[in-house]
ROGUDO-700265 format. One record per residue: residue in three letters; x, y, z of N, C-alpha, C in turn. Coordinates in steps of 0.1 Angstrom, whole numbers, plus 5000, padded with zeros to 4 digits. Example, Ala and Ser with C-alpha at 12.3 -4.5 7.8 and 13.67 -1.06 7.14 Angstrom:
<pts>
ALA513249435078512349555078513249675078/SER512849785071513749895071512950005079/
</pts>
This chain:
<pts>
MET381264487678380064527685380064447698/ARG379564507709379564447722378364347722/PRO378564217727377464127728376464177738/ALA375164137736374064177745374264127760/GLY374864007762375063957775376363987781/ILE377064097778378364127782378464127798/MET377464167805377564177819377764037825/ASN377363937819377463797824378763727819/GLU379463797811380763747805381863747816/PRO382663647817383863647826384763767823/PHE385563807833386363927831387263927819/PRO387963817815388763827803387963857790/GLY386763807789385963837778385563987778/LYS385164037789384864177790385964267786/LEU387164227791388364307788388664307773/PHE388564187767388764177752387864277745/TYR386564277748385664367741385964507744/LEU386264537756386564677761387764727753/LEU388764647751389964697744389764707729/GLN388864627724388564637710387664757706/GLU386764797716385764897713385965037719/ALA386765047730386865177737387765277728/PRO387465397729388165497721389665497725/PRO390565517716391965507719392465627728/ASN391665727729392065837738391765807752/VAL391065697755390765647768391565537772/ILE391665427764392465307767393065257754/SER394265217753394865177741395965077744/TRP396264997733397364897734398664977734/THR399664917740401064967740401564947725/HIS402665007722403264987709403664847706/SER404064777717404464627715403264537714/GLY402064587718400864507718400864407729/GLN401764417739401764317750401064377762/GLY400564487762399964557773399064667768/PHE398364737778397564847774397764957784/ILE397365077780397565197788396265267790/ILE395865307802394665387804395165527802/GLU394665587792395165727788394365837796/ASP393065807799392265907806391365827816/GLY391865827828391165757839389765807842/THR389565937840388265997843387165947833/LEU387565947820386665897810386465747811/MET387565677814387465537816386365507827/CYS386365577838385365547848383965597845/GLN383865707838382565767835381865697823/GLU382665667813381965617800382265477797/VAL383465417800383765287795383365177805/LEU383865187817383665087827382165047829/PRO381265147830379865117832379265037821/ARG379765037809379264967798379564817799/TYR380664777806381164647807381064577821/PHE380964667831380964617845379864677853/ARG379564617864378564677873379164777882/HIS380264837879380864947887381565047878/ASP381965157883382665257876383965297883/ARG384465207890385665237898386965177892/LEU387965257890389165207884389865107894/ALA389765127907390465037916389764897915/SER388464887913387864757911388264687898/PHE388464767888388964717875390364667877/GLN391164737884392564697886392664567895/ARG391764557905391764447913391364317905/GLN390364327896389964217888391164187878/LEU391764277873392864257864394064187871/ASN394364227883395364157891395064017894/LEU393763987896393363847899393463757887/CYS393263817875393163747863394563717856/VAL395463807858396763807851397763737860/ARG398463637854399563567861400863637858/ARG401663657868402963717866404063607870/PRO405163607863406263517867406663547881/ARG407063437889407463457902408863387905/GLY409463417915410663347919411963417914/ARG413063347915414363407911414463437896/ALA413863357888413963377873413163507870/ALA412063527877411263657874412063777878/SER412663777890413363897894414663917885/ALA415163817879416363837870415863897858/ARG414663877853414163937841413764087843/ALA413464127855412964257858414064367856/
</pts>
């Protein structure tokens, strides 16, 4: 169940609840469990994002995600790719 104050929660907390509660036909974990896939961008914007964020834009969600997630950098990272 989504906490009452979810709009004041930092992005990682919102993302956690979103991934736990959103319908799997909209957003779901990958088979490995190390990532997620947005299955239906339209429903994501219309029904899911407004429940957790003050916007309904997929680009804004992606921007927040990119700011939150650290990716390996440098030579070792490019060797893994």
